[in-house]
C-alpha positions in Angstrom: 98.2 88.2 76.4 100.9 90.0 74.4 104.7 90.0 74.1 107.3 92.8 73.9 110.3 90.7 73.0 112.2 87.5 73.7 114.6 86.8 76.4 115.6 83.5 74.7 117.1 82.8 71.3 114.3 81.0 69.6 110.8 82.0 68.4 107.3 80.5 68.7 108.0 77.9 65.9 111.3 76.5 66.9 112.5 74.1 69.6 113.0 77.1 72.0 109.3 78.1 71.8 109.2 77.7 75.6 111.3 80.9 75.7 108.6 82.7 73.8 105.8 81.5 76.1 108.0 82.4 79.1 108.3 86.0 77.9 104.5 86.3 77.2 103.8 84.9 80.7 105.8 87.7 82.3 104.3 90.5 80.2 100.8 89.4 80.9 101.4 90.4 84.5 102.9 93.8 83.8 99.7 95.8 84.1 99.1 94.3 87.5 102.6 95.1 88.6 102.5 98.7 87.2 99.3 99.4 89.1 101.0 98.3 92.3 104.1 100.4 91.5 102.1 103.6 90.8 100.3 103.2 94.2 103.5 102.6 96.3 106.0 105.2 95.1 107.9 106.1 98.3 111.1 104.5 99.4 109.5 103.7 102.7 106.9 101.7 100.9 109.5 99.5 99.0 109.0 96.5 101.3 105.3 96.7 100.8 105.7 96.9 97.1 107.9 93.8 96.9 105.5 91.8 99.1 102.7 92.6 96.7 104.8 91.9 93.6 105.8 88.5 95.0 102.1 87.6 95.3 101.6 88.6 91.6 104.8 87.1 90.1 104.2 84.2 87.8 104.9 80.8 89.3 106.9 80.0 86.2 109.8 82.2 87.5 111.6 80.3 90.1 114.8 80.0 92.0 117.7 82.3 91.2 115.9 83.9 88.3 113.0 85.0 90.6 115.5 86.4 93.2 117.3 88.3 90.5 114.0 89.6 89.2 113.0 90.9 92.6 116.4 92.5 93.2 116.4 94.3 89.8 112.9 95.4 90.2 113.6 96.8 93.7 116.5 98.9 92.3 114.2 100.2 89.5 111.6 101.2 92.0 114.1 102.8 94.4 116.0 104.9 91.9 113.5 105.8 89.1 110.1 106.3 90.6 109.1 109.7 92.0 109.8 110.0 95.7 107.0 111.2 97.9 107.9 112.0 101.5 106.3 110.1 104.3 104.3 112.1 106.8 104.6 112.5 110.5 101.3 112.8 112.4 101.1 114.1 115.9 98.7 112.1 118.0 99.0 114.2 121.2 97.0 117.0 122.5 98.7 120.2 123.8 99.2 120.6 127.5 97.7 123.9 128.7 94.9 125.4 130.7 92.3 123.6 128.6 93.8 120.1 129.0 91.3 117.6 130.2 92.0 115.6 133.4 90.1 113.0 135.4 87.6 114.8 137.6 89.5 113.9 140.8 93.0 114.8 139.4 94.8 118.1 139.6 95.1 119.8 136.2 98.0 121.2 134.3 99.7 124.2 135.8 102.6 126.3 134.4 104.2 129.2 136.1 106.6 131.5 134.4 109.8 132.0 136.4 111.8 134.0 133.9 111.3 135.8 130.6 113.1 138.6 128.9 116.6 139.9 128.4 119.1 139.3 131.2 121.6 141.8 132.6 124.2 140.3 130.2 122.0 141.0 127.2 120.7 137.6 126.0 117.1 136.5 126.1 116.1 133.8 128.6 112.8 132.1 129.4 112.0 129.3 131.9 108.8 127.9 133.5 107.8 125.6 136.4 105.0 123.2 135.6 103.0 120.7 137.6 100.7 117.9 136.4 98.9 114.8 137.5 100.1 111.6 135.8 96.8 110.8 134.3 95.6 113.7 132.2 95.8 115.0 128.7 97.4 112.6 126.2 99.1 110.2 128.6 100.3 106.6 129.3 98.9 104.2 131.8 101.7 102.0 133.0 100.6 98.5 134.1 101.5 99.5 137.6 98.4 101.7 137.5 96.2 98.7 138.1 98.6 95.9 138.9 100.7 95.6 142.0 103.3 93.7 140.0 103.0 95.7 136.8 105.7 97.7 135.1 106.3 101.3 136.3 106.7 103.9 133.6 110.4 103.6 133.5 110.3 99.8 133.3 108.1 99.4 130.2 110.2 97.8 127.4 110.6 100.1 124.4 109.3 97.3 122.2 105.9 98.0 123.7 106.1 101.7 122.9 107.5 101.8 119.4 106.3 99.6 116.5 103.8 99.1 113.8 100.3 100.3 114.5 96.8 99.5 113.3 93.7 101.6 113.7 90.2 100.1 114.2 87.5 102.7 113.5 84.5 102.3 115.7 83.4 105.9 115.4 80.1 105.1 113.6 78.8 103.2 116.6 80.5 105.1 119.3 79.2 108.5 118.1 75.7 107.2 118.4 76.2 105.8 121.9 78.3 107.7 124.4 78.5 104.6 126.6 79.6 102.3 123.7 82.0 99.5 124.6 84.3 98.2 121.8 83.5 94.5 121.3 85.3 91.4 120.1 83.2 91.6 117.0 84.6 95.0 116.2 88.0 93.5 116.2 87.2 90.3 114.2 85.2 92.4 111.7 88.3 94.4 111.1 90.4 91.3 110.7 88.0 90.0 108.1 89.0 92.9 105.9 92.7 93.5 106.8 93.8 90.2 108.2 94.8 88.9 111.6 96.3 91.4 114.0 100.1 91.1 113.7 102.1 90.1 116.7 103.5 92.9 118.8 101.3 95.5 117.2 100.2 98.8 118.8 96.4 98.7 118.6 94.6 102.0 118.4 90.8 102.5 118.5 89.3 105.5 116.8 86.0 106.4 118.5 85.7 109.8 116.9 85.6 111.6 120.3 88.9 113.5 119.7 86.8 115.9 117.7 85.1 117.2 120.9 88.4 118.1 122.7 88.6 120.3 124.8 84.9 120.5 125.4 84.6 118.5 128.6 80.8 118.1 128.4 80.9 116.6 124.9 84.2 114.7 125.4 83.6 113.1 128.8 80.0 113.9 129.7 80.4 116.5 132.4 82.3 119.7 133.3 82.1 119.0 137.0 85.1 118.2 139.1 85.5 116.1 142.2 84.5 112.5 143.3 80.8 113.1 142.6 81.6 114.0 139.0 82.9 110.5 138.2 79.4 109.1 138.3 78.4 111.5 135.5 81.1 110.4 133.0 79.9 109.1 129.7 82.3 108.2 126.9 83.2 105.0 125.0 85.8 102.4 126.0 87.0 98.9 125.5 84.8 96.1 126.8 86.5 93.8 129.4 85.5 90.8 127.3 87.3 92.3 124.3 90.4 93.1 126.5 90.4 89.5 127.8 90.0 88.1 124.3 93.0 90.2 123.0 95.2 89.0 125.9 94.3 85.4 125.3 94.2 85.2 121.5 96.4 88.0 120.2 99.9 89.3 121.1 99.4 93.1 121.5 102.2 95.4 122.5 100.0 98.2 123.7 96.5 99.7 123.3 95.3 103.2 122.9 92.2 105.2 122.1 90.9 108.8 121.8 88.9 108.9 125.1 89.8 109.6 128.7 90.0 106.0 129.7 90.4 102.5 128.4 87.3 101.6 130.3 84.1 103.3 129.3 82.9 106.3 131.4 80.3 104.4 133.5 82.8 101.6 134.6 82.8 101.0 138.3 85.5 98.3 138.6 87.8 99.3 135.6 88.0 95.7 134.5 89.6 96.5 131.2 92.4 98.3 133.0 92.9 95.4 135.3 93.0 92.8 132.5 95.5 94.7 130.4 97.7 95.7 133.3 97.8 92.1 134.5 99.2 91.2 131.1 101.8 94.1 131.3 100.1 95.9 128.4 100.4 99.7 128.6 97.6 102.0 127.6 97.5 105.3 125.8 94.6 107.6 126.6 93.3 110.9 125.1 95.0 110.2 121.8 94.1 112.4 118.9 94.2 112.5 115.0 93.6 108.8 114.6 91.3 109.6 111.7 94.5 110.7 109.9 96.0 107.2 110.0 95.4 104.3 107.7 94.0 101.1 109.1 97.5 99.5 108.7 101.0 100.6 107.8 101.8 103.4 110.3 104.8 103.3 112.5 103.9 104.4 116.1 106.3 106.1 118.5 104.9 106.6 122.0 107.4 107.9 124.5 106.2 109.0 128.0 108.1 111.2 130.5 110.3 108.6 132.2 109.0 108.9 135.7 110.6 106.5 138.1 107.9 104.4 139.8 105.2 106.2 137.9 101.8 104.7 137.3 101.4 107.0 134.3 103.0 109.9 132.6 102.4 112.6 130.0 102.9 111.1 126.5 104.1 112.4 123.2 102.8 109.9 120.7 103.4 110.3 117.0 103.0 108.2 113.8 105.0 107.9 110.6 102.7 107.2 107.7 104.1 106.0 104.4 103.1 108.2 101.5 101.1 105.3 100.0 98.9 105.3 103.1 98.3 109.0 103.6 94.8 110.2 104.0 93.9 113.7 102.6 
């Protein structure tokens, strides 16, 4: 422990020696605080910084002095530390001729209706497009598997925008095409990062986005039609894990980087039924989850607002504070 000066009037030998000890107690924590500050240097990370500092602030500082300390330190961080921009990450695949759809669904089609200079001299371009609800990066509305579930246009925005967490199960999933995410996968993550927050957007990284748009590697078959459904092989969320989340955690929505919330060989789509029954939307065929940190990203998942839709094309993005960026 060392000191850099006194906030009080006395020294270590007079009746105000408490002031001297008080100063030393603060300085002793400076290396810890500075380590934190150097890690979280963006304005968007300011709240995270203050939370960490509060856990490392000496108990000796209390009441109004502590509040003043936090306020002054927040100003110092905001105005003096170098600013690093947060990053936006696109979690959506492009819709085009290569877009992967369920074997029984019609794929994406786009027809050009106008292109070029008009008679009046300005350039003009327009297209018609057609698509099934459930293909490419898309949203599953609860109505997809629940008669009383929300249609696309009824889903509260609070279930589509919020803080996200990413649970990486790729090590297991890449070794087993039929892997089903378990309760243990979730609780193991919580052992490291803490209990899943309420109203969080829960994303699972299976590693399968790397195979897009290779249908054989991504979903197990290139065939189309009803017979091809029996040949699907890709990871999903086990129904027991879905039921556990509904019962024990408060999840806003769930997404993953495979064609379905249920694994490829599912026959009854129990995971869909469980989540839809709890009005929890699903995001399927998500990508770039390996670019997100386990916690700290803000997720924005806005589907085409189709009235009465059981699903819709989805543009899902994430805002990652600079402190959580992955190279």
